[in-house]
Every structure is written in C-alpha cells, then in structure tokens.
LOPAGU-901770 format. One line per 10 residues: number of its first residue (from 0); their letters; for each residue x, y, z of N, C-alpha, C. Coordinates in steps of 0.05 Angstrom, whole numbers, plus 5000, padded with zeros to 4 digits. Each point is the difference from the previous one (the first is absolute). Layout:
residues N
NUM = A = X Y Z X Y Z X Y Z; ...;
END
This chain:
residues 278
0 = MENRLILVEG = 4998 4582 4691 4986 5012 5023 4981 5021 4989; 4974 4998 5007 4981 5019 4988 4998 5026 5015; 5008 5001 5025 5000 5025 5016 5023 5017 4991; 4994 5024 4989 5021 5018 4990 5005 5023 5020; 4985 5001 5022 5004 5020 5021 4997 4986 5027; 5021 5002 5016 5001 4989 5027 5001 5022 5020; 4980 5001 5018 4998 5021 5020 5007 4988 5027; 5022 5009 5012 5009 4990 5026 4993 5021 5022; 4985 4991 5020 4990 5019 5019 5003 4989 5029; 4996 5018 5020 5002 4992 5028 5008 5024 5016;
10 = IPGSGKTMIS = 4997 4998 5027 5009 5022 5017 5030 5001 5002; 5012 5022 5010 5029 5001 5003 5010 4976 5016; 5022 4989 4991 5012 4977 5013 4990 4973 4992; 4982 5000 4980 4988 4975 4991 5017 4986 4980; 5021 5013 4990 5018 4988 4981 4995 5006 4971; 4986 5022 4994 4993 5007 4973 5024 5002 4981; 5020 5015 5010 5024 5005 4983 5015 4974 4994; 5005 4985 5021 5015 4975 4997 4985 4981 4982; 4974 4996 5005 4985 4981 4984 4997 5009 4971; 4996 5026 4996 4997 5009 4972 5026 4995 4984;
20 = RKIKHDLESK = 5023 5004 5014 5026 4994 4986 5004 4971 4995; 4991 4983 5019 5001 4971 4995 4982 4992 4977; 4977 5012 4998 4982 4994 4978 5013 5007 4973; 5013 5023 4999 5013 5009 4975 5022 4980 4993; 5017 4992 5019 5022 4982 4995 4989 4972 4991; 4979 4991 5012 4988 4974 4993 4989 5000 4972; 4986 5021 4993 4989 5002 4973 5022 5001 4979; 5021 5016 5005 5022 5002 4981 5014 4974 4997; 5002 4984 5022 5013 4974 4998 4984 4981 4982; 4974 5006 4996 4983 4984 4983 4998 5011 4972;
30 = GEKAILYNEG = 5016 5020 4994 5000 5011 4973 4981 5023 4996; 4986 5009 5020 4981 5022 4997 5015 5027 5002; 4989 5020 4987 5010 5027 5002 4984 5014 5022; 5013 5003 5023 4986 5011 5024 5011 5028 5006; 4982 5019 5005 5008 5027 5006 4988 5007 5027; 5017 5008 5019 4991 5005 5028 5002 5030 5006; 4979 5010 5012 4999 5027 5011 4996 4999 5030; 5022 5005 5014 4998 5000 5030 4991 5028 5009; 4993 5001 5026 4992 5025 5012 5023 5020 4998; 4994 5024 4990 5020 5021 4997 5011 5002 4972;
40 = DVHPADLAWH = 4996 4980 4983 5009 5002 4972 4984 5020 4984; 5012 5011 4979 4983 5015 4981 4982 4980 4987; 4974 5006 5000 4980 4979 4995 4983 5006 4976; 4993 4980 4984 4983 5005 4976 4971 5005 5007; 4991 4993 5024 4972 5003 5006 4994 5016 5025; 5020 5003 5018 4996 5013 5025 5014 5027 5001; 4990 5018 5017 5011 5027 5002 5011 5007 5027; 5008 4980 5016 5013 5006 5025 5026 5015 4994; 5006 5020 5017 5024 5016 4997 5000 5017 4975; 4977 5007 4990 4997 5018 4977 4986 5026 5009;
50 = AYISLNEFER = 5011 5022 4991 4987 5026 5005 4982 5007 4976; 4978 5013 5006 4980 5008 4980 5000 5030 4999; 5011 5012 4979 5003 5029 4998 4991 5010 4972; 4994 5026 4999 4993 5011 4974 5024 5002 4982; 4994 5003 4974 5022 5003 4981 5016 5026 5005; 4985 5021 5008 5014 5025 5006 5020 4997 5023; 4991 4985 5020 5018 4995 5023 5024 4983 4992; 4995 4980 4983 5021 4983 4991 5021 5016 4984; 4991 5018 4983 5018 5016 4984 5015 5020 5018; 4987 5010 5021 5013 5018 5018 5023 4986 5015;
60 = IVKEYPKYKT = 4995 4975 5009 5020 4985 5014 5024 4993 4982; 4994 4993 4975 5022 4995 4981 5018 5024 4997; 4988 5024 4999 5015 5024 4996 5016 5007 5026; 4987 4996 5023 5013 5008 5025 5022 4980 5009; 4997 4975 4991 5019 4979 5008 5011 4986 4975; 5015 5015 4983 5010 4988 4975 5017 4975 5003; 5013 4997 5023 5017 4976 5003 4984 4975 5001; 4973 5002 5005 4983 4976 5001 4984 4997 4974; 5006 5017 4980 4983 4999 4976 5000 4973 4987; 5023 4987 4997 5001 4974 4987 4984 4979 5015;
70 = SLIKYTQIEE = 5004 5000 5027 4985 4981 5016 4971 5005 5001; 4992 5026 5001 4972 5007 5000 4986 4990 4975; 5013 5004 4977 4989 4991 4975 4998 4970 4999; 5020 4986 5011 5000 4971 5000 4979 4988 5017; 4995 5012 5024 4982 4989 5020 4973 5014 5002; 4993 5015 4979 4974 5014 4999 4984 4991 4977; 4974 4996 5005 4981 4994 4979 4981 5024 4997; 4998 5010 4976 4982 5022 4995 4973 4988 4992; 4979 5008 5014 4973 4990 4995 4981 5024 4997; 4990 5005 4976 4982 5022 4996 5012 5026 5009;
80 = NFALVAYTKL = 4989 5012 5022 5010 5026 5010 5015 4997 5026; 5010 4977 5006 5015 4996 5025 5023 4982 4996; 5017 4998 5021 5024 4983 4999 5000 4982 5024; 5009 4976 4996 5004 4980 5022 5030 4995 5003; 5011 5008 5022 5029 5000 5004 5007 4978 5021; 5016 4981 4992 5011 4980 5018 5023 5012 5016; 4993 5017 5019 5020 5018 5011 5021 4987 5017; 4995 4977 5011 5020 4987 5017 5023 4988 4983; 4997 5000 4974 5021 4990 4982 5019 5023 4990; 4994 5025 5008 5015 5022 4989 5026 5006 5014;
90 = GIREKELFKY = 5005 4988 5023 5024 5006 5015 5001 5028 5012; 4976 5010 5008 4998 5027 5010 5014 5004 5027; 5017 5021 5001 5014 5007 5025 4987 5024 5014; 4985 5016 4985 4988 5024 5011 4974 4992 5016; 5000 5005 5026 4977 4992 5016 4974 5014 4992; 5002 5025 4991 4976 5014 4993 4987 4989 4974; 5017 4991 4982 4989 4988 4975 4988 4972 5006; 5014 4984 5016 4989 4974 5007 4974 5003 5015; 4998 5020 5018 4976 5004 5015 4977 5009 4982; 5007 5017 4980 4979 5008 4981 4988 4976 4986;
100 = FEEHEVYDGR = 5017 4983 4989 4989 4976 4987 4985 4983 5019; 5010 4996 5024 4986 4983 5020 4972 5011 5006; 4998 5026 5001 4974 5013 5006 4980 4997 4977; 5010 4992 4977 4983 4996 4976 4998 4971 4992; 5006 4982 5019 4998 4971 4996 4972 4993 4991; 4998 4979 4983 4974 4989 4992 4987 4985 5024; 5016 4989 5018 4990 4985 5023 4998 5017 5025; 4991 4987 5021 4998 5012 5027 4980 5023 5001; 4978 4998 4984 4979 5019 5001 5007 5028 4989; 5021 5002 4985 5009 5026 4990 4986 5009 4974;
110 = VPFEVFKKLH = 4986 4981 4987 4983 5008 4977 4971 4990 5006; 4980 5013 4989 4972 4991 5005 4997 4971 4991; 4980 4987 5012 4996 4971 4994 4995 4996 4970; 4983 5017 4988 4994 4996 4971 5025 5002 4983; 5018 5018 5007 5025 5003 4986 5017 4975 5003; 5002 4990 5025 5015 4976 5006 4990 4977 4984; 4973 4997 4999 4988 4977 4985 5005 5003 4970; 4995 5024 4990 5003 5004 4971 5029 4995 4991; 5019 5010 5015 5029 4996 4993 5007 4970 4999; 4991 4986 5021 5008 4972 5001 4985 4982 4981;
120 = FKRWTKFVDQ = 4974 5005 4996 4985 4984 4981 5011 5003 4972; 5007 5025 4993 5012 5006 4974 5027 4985 4998; 5016 5001 5021 5026 4988 4999 4999 4970 4998; 4981 4987 5015 4997 4971 4998 4990 4992 4972; 4983 5016 4988 4990 4995 4973 5023 5001 4980; 5017 5020 5003 5023 5003 4983 5020 4977 5003; 5003 4991 5025 5018 4977 5005 4990 4976 4985; 4974 4994 5002 4989 4976 4986 5004 5002 4970; 4996 5024 4989 5003 5003 4971 5029 4996 4991; 5019 5006 5017 5028 4999 4992 5015 4975 5008;
130 = VNSDSIIIFE = 4989 4984 5017 5015 4976 5010 5004 4980 4977; 5023 4988 5000 5006 4980 4980 4987 4974 5006; 4988 4987 4980 4985 4976 5005 5017 4976 5009; 5027 5002 4995 5017 4978 5008 5013 5004 5028; 4992 5021 5014 5011 5006 5026 4981 4993 5023; 5011 4993 5023 4984 4997 5024 5009 5023 5019; 4981 5016 5008 5006 5024 5016 4994 4993 5029; 5017 5008 5018 4996 4996 5029 4999 5027 5014; 4978 5005 5013 4997 5025 5016 5001 4993 5030; 5018 5014 5014 4999 4998 5029 4985 5024 5012;
140 = CAYLQNHINE = 4978 4995 5013 4985 5019 5016 4986 5022 4984; 5001 5000 4973 4989 5021 4984 4970 5000 4998; 4988 4977 5007 4970 4998 4997 4987 5005 5027; 5000 4980 5018 4986 5002 5025 5012 5021 5018; 5025 4997 5007 5012 5017 5021 4998 5030 4992; 5010 5007 4977 5002 5028 4994 4972 5014 4997; 4982 4986 4987 4973 5012 4996 4983 4999 5025; 5000 4978 5014 4983 4998 5024 5011 5019 5022; 5026 5002 5003 5011 5019 5019 4989 5028 4994; 5002 5008 4975 4992 5027 4992 4970 5004 5004;
150 = LFAFHNKDRD = 4984 4981 4993 4971 5003 5001 4989 5002 5028; 5009 4982 5018 4989 5002 5027 5015 5019 5018; 5026 5003 4996 5016 5016 5018 4999 5030 4994; 4997 5007 4974 5001 5028 4993 4975 5011 4986; 4982 4982 4991 4976 5010 4987 4975 4990 5014; 5003 4987 5023 4978 4992 5018 4979 4983 4985; 5009 4983 4983 4981 4982 4985 4993 4976 5018; 4975 4992 4999 4992 4977 5016 5004 4974 4985; 4995 4978 5013 5005 4973 4989 4987 4996 4973; 4974 5007 4997 4986 4995 4975 5011 5016 4977;
160 = NIIKYMLELI = 5006 5025 5006 5012 5017 4979 5028 4992 4992; 5015 4989 5019 5026 4990 4993 4998 4975 4983; 4982 4982 5007 4996 4976 4984 4992 5008 4971; 4982 5018 4998 4990 5009 4973 5024 5011 4984; 5016 5017 5012 5023 5012 4986 5020 4979 4992; 5006 4981 5018 5020 4980 4994 4990 4981 4978; 4974 4994 4999 4990 4983 4978 5001 5015 4973; 4995 5026 5000 5003 5015 4976 5029 5000 4990; 5019 5003 5019 5028 5001 4993 5010 4973 4989; 4992 4978 5013 5009 4974 4990 4988 4993 4973;
170 = NIVKKLKPIL = 4977 5011 4995 4986 4995 4974 5017 5010 4977; 5015 5021 5005 5017 5012 4979 5021 4980 4989; 5010 4983 5018 5022 4982 4993 4990 4971 4996; 4974 4996 4997 4989 4973 4999 5011 4984 4977; 5007 5013 4977 5009 4985 4977 5028 4988 5005; 5014 5010 5021 5026 4988 5007 4997 4976 5018; 4975 4993 5007 4994 4977 5017 5017 5001 5026; 4996 5022 5016 5016 5003 5024 4995 4979 5021; 5021 4995 5015 4997 4983 5024 5011 5016 5024; 4985 4999 5022 5008 5015 5024 5009 4980 5021;
180 = IYLSQPDVGE = 5024 5005 5010 5012 4983 5021 5001 5017 5026; 4985 4993 5020 4999 5015 5025 5015 4985 5022; 5021 5012 5010 5016 4988 5021 4989 5010 5027; 4988 4981 5014 4985 5007 5024 5015 4993 5026; 5004 5020 5017 5011 4995 5026 4977 5001 5021; 4995 4979 5014 4976 4999 5018 5002 5020 5023; 5024 5006 5010 5003 5018 5022 5012 5026 4990; 4984 5019 4994 5009 5025 4989 5020 5015 5018; 4993 5001 5026 5017 5014 5019 5027 4987 5002; 5002 4974 5001 5025 4986 5002 5017 5005 4975;
190 = TISRVAKERV = 4987 5000 4977 5015 5004 4975 5011 5028 4998; 4984 5020 5007 5010 5028 5000 5023 5003 5020; 4997 4988 5023 5022 5002 5021 5025 4988 4989; 4998 4977 4987 5024 4987 4989 5013 5017 4979; 4985 5010 4981 5012 5016 4978 5011 5026 5011; 4988 5011 5021 5010 5025 5011 5028 4996 5011; 5005 4977 5011 5027 4994 5011 5020 4996 4978; 4991 4992 4977 5018 4995 4977 5007 5025 4985; 4980 5018 4997 5003 5024 4984 5008 5024 5017; 5024 4999 5010 5011 5021 5017 5019 5018 4985;
200 = SPDKSQYEDW = 4998 5026 5003 5017 5018 4986 5029 4998 5010; 5019 4999 4981 5028 5000 5007 5010 5026 5011; 4985 5022 4994 5008 5026 5010 4975 5016 5005; 4992 5001 5026 4974 5013 5007 5001 5030 4997; 5025 5011 4998 5002 5029 4995 4992 5007 4971; 5001 4980 4982 4993 5004 4972 4973 4988 4993; 4994 4976 5011 4976 4986 4993 4987 4988 5025; 4974 5003 5002 4985 4988 5022 4998 4970 4996; 4995 4986 5022 4994 4971 4997 4974 4997 4985; 4997 4977 4986 4976 4994 4985 4975 5003 5016;
210 = IDLVISYVEK = 4999 4989 5024 4976 5001 5016 4992 5028 5008; 5020 5018 5004 4993 5028 5006 4988 5014 4976; 5009 4993 4976 4988 5011 4976 4972 4990 4996; 4995 4974 5006 4974 4988 4998 4980 5014 5020; 5009 5003 5024 4983 5012 5021 4992 5029 4992; 5020 5015 4989 4994 5027 4991 4980 5000 4977; 5003 4981 4981 4982 4997 4978 4972 4994 5009; 4997 4982 5019 4973 4993 5011 4988 5023 5014; 5015 5013 5018 4989 5022 5016 4992 5024 4983; 5013 5004 4977 4994 5023 4983 4977 4994 4980;
220 = SMYGKLNNLK = 4994 4974 4996 4979 4993 4981 4973 5008 5011; 4981 5003 4981 4973 5007 5008 4988 4978 5018; 5005 4975 4993 4990 4977 5015 5012 5001 5028; 5026 5005 5002 5013 5002 5026 4988 5021 5018; 4995 5024 4988 4989 5022 5016 4971 4994 5008; 4984 4989 4982 4972 4995 5006 4997 4978 5022; 5019 4982 5001 4999 4978 5019 5020 5002 5023; 5012 5024 5001 5019 5006 5022 5022 4979 5003; 5012 4992 4978 5021 4980 5001 5026 5013 5007; 5012 4990 5021 5025 5012 5010 5021 4978 5005;
230 = NFDGAIKFFE = 5025 5007 4996 5023 4983 5008 4999 4973 4986; 5014 4981 5012 5002 4973 4989 4973 4986 4999; 4985 5002 5021 4974 4986 5001 4981 5011 4978; 5002 5025 4994 4984 5012 4978 5008 4989 4973; 5026 4996 4996 5010 4988 4975 4990 4972 4997; 4999 4985 5021 4990 4972 4999 4971 5000 4992; 4984 5017 5012 4971 5001 4994 4996 5008 4970; 5017 5018 4991 4999 5008 4972 5004 4976 4981; 5021 4984 5005 5006 4978 4983 4980 4977 5003; 4989 4997 5024 4979 4980 5004 4976 5007 4983;
240 = HRKKLELAVI = 4993 5025 5000 4977 5009 4984 5006 4997 4970; 5024 5008 4992 5007 4997 4972 4998 4971 4991; 5010 4982 5016 4999 4972 4993 4972 4990 4996; 4982 5008 5018 4971 4993 4997 4989 5010 4974; 5007 5024 4992 4990 5011 4975 5012 4985 4976; 5025 4993 5002 5013 4985 4978 4987 4973 4996; 4995 4986 5022 4987 4974 4998 4972 5002 4990; 4986 5021 5007 4973 5005 4990 5000 5004 4970; 5019 5015 4990 5003 5004 4971 5007 4974 4986; 5019 4985 5011 5008 4975 4988 4977 4981 4997;
250 = EQLPIDKVVI = 4983 4999 5020 4976 4982 4999 4982 5006 4976; 5000 5025 4991 4982 5008 4978 5013 4999 4973; 5026 4997 4999 5015 5002 4975 4993 4977 4981; 4993 5006 4975 4994 4979 4980 5024 4991 4984; 5022 4995 5015 5025 4992 4987 5012 4976 5015; 5022 4989 4990 5014 4979 5015 5012 5014 5025; 4999 4986 5022 5010 5013 5025 5005 4978 5020; 5019 5006 5018 5007 4981 5022 5009 5015 5024; 4991 4993 5023 5009 5011 5026 5017 4979 5013; 5025 5006 5005 5019 4981 5012 5007 5009 5029;
260 = ENPDYNWEKV = 4992 4984 5019 5007 5005 5028 5029 4993 5005; 5013 5017 5015 5029 4995 5006 5006 5007 5029; 4989 4985 5019 5003 5007 5029 5028 4996 5010; 5016 4982 4988 5027 4994 5010 5022 5011 4982; 4993 5018 4982 5019 5013 4982 5017 4980 4985; 4987 4979 4990 5013 4979 4985 4998 5007 4970; 5019 5015 4991 4998 5011 4972 5002 4978 4979; 5015 4979 5005 5002 4979 4980 4974 4985 4997; 4986 4996 5023 4974 4988 4999 4980 5017 4985; 5001 5026 5005 4983 5018 4985 5006 4999 4971;
270 = FNKIKSLW = 5025 5001 4993 5008 5001 4971 4993 4974 4986; 5002 4978 5014 4992 4974 4988 4970 5000 4993; 4984 5012 5017 4971 5002 4995 4996 5018 4975; 5015 5021 4998 4997 5018 4977 5008 4986 4974; 5022 4985 5000 5009 4986 4976 4980 4980 4991; 4985 4989 5019 4980 4980 4992 4977 5012 4985; 4998 5027 5000 4978 5013 4986 5004 4999 4970; 5025 4997 4991 5006 4998 4972 5020 4979 4994;
END
C-alpha cells in the first residue's frame, strides 16, 4: 500500500472512530504495521488538549505541584522558550490548576492565529521527519475537523483563506502519499440529533451531556457570536457550515481522497468501500 497516512474525517456521528479502528484492524490482518491516533490521544502532529505556557510558568508549576513532576516531565515538550503540556493526561485533581492549563490551550482561540499556525506546521513537519517508512499512520479528525473548526470558529477565517491554509498543511505530508476518507452524512441535523441521544452523561452532576457541551462551545465561539447561533438549532447551523467548508477543501486537495455517503448508517457497506481502495 503506497498511502502511508490515512486521514479519517466527518462531522460528529459519522463513524470516524469506529471506521478508523476497523481500518487499523484490516491493515494489521494484511501484515501491515498500522498506528492509529484517535481523537483525544496524545498526538504526534496535533495539539488538541495541550497548554502553551512559558518555561518560567512551567518551572513554577513543577515547584508548586511537586506530586505532578514526573507526569509533567513525561507529558510536556519543551520547544525553544515555551512548553507544550498535554494536561489532560496528568490526572489533575486541583480545579485551579486544571483551569489554568485550560485557559492556556492551543485551541479555542486562546493563542493568536500565527502562533497556532506556527506550532502546528512545525509539529506536522517534525512528524513527517520522524515517521517510520514501514508504518501506516491513521489520523482521526486531526486534519479537517480540528483545523477548520479553529480557523472559522475562532479566527474568523473565510473560505478562501481556509482552503489556502489547508493546502499548505497537506503539502507538509505529501511525501507520505496521504489519502483522505470523508464519511458524509447527508442530513446533518438528523445525525447530530441521533448522536446527542447516544452520548448522554451517566451523572449530570459531574458531567454535562455531549450536546450541552457542544452548544456551549458553539455559542462561545467567535463564529457563534457573530452569527447569533443559539441552542440546538445554532449547533446544527454550525456543523452544516463546517461540512460545507470541509467539502470545499476536499475538492481542492491534490491527494487521494474519497467522500463516502452513509445515509442509512450501514457501516459494513461503508467499510467495504474503504477496503476496495487498497
């Protein structure tokens, strides 16, 4: 198989996690060395759930919270004069410390756009330089979803600027001969409604339902505020717009790519189409 990087994308509820795991299993059954990075994993190219802080701040936190020193060292990358901390992996119990890291997230508009771009382009370049030639890497949502969300929702980038950015980013990994698999649900509203019913908190006193977190995310985003997006209907409009942007980017990508429609949630049918690609 000549594609060494597989990008699995789609809106929430499109089956990205399930399909990416099936891809990994299928490749391994054929003797390939497949490495999968699902959403939320510590990632070689993406910086979701990472805090961006100065070295002085990092050293201060190590001194103030010595019980986390080992974990901080393990889950922190020192880059020039700053530190990138995968803070959700630290097992933090102190609310004030968790909030501090959250407020210094790389995502959600918490760093300037040029910083966001520089950090990620450098990280994607480093990933390409370090990847083993005998491995096939699978990324779930690390290309389209994470970057397009950030660009339009928090940095107010328009369609043309988003396409330009995404083409620059994919160019970094071109030697891996990437293939993008987009899982398309024709009815965005129906899909979000379905997944909202599935992702319900077992304890609402501790954790909100998934859809409530999504609505809060949309309402607090720059795009949500500028377009007065509120409640469930606002979340649907948000994802409809994101899907349009994603498809616009896909149309321009100079790589192997496939958009698979899945109106009836027939995952086996979808996966059979994917297996036919290699």
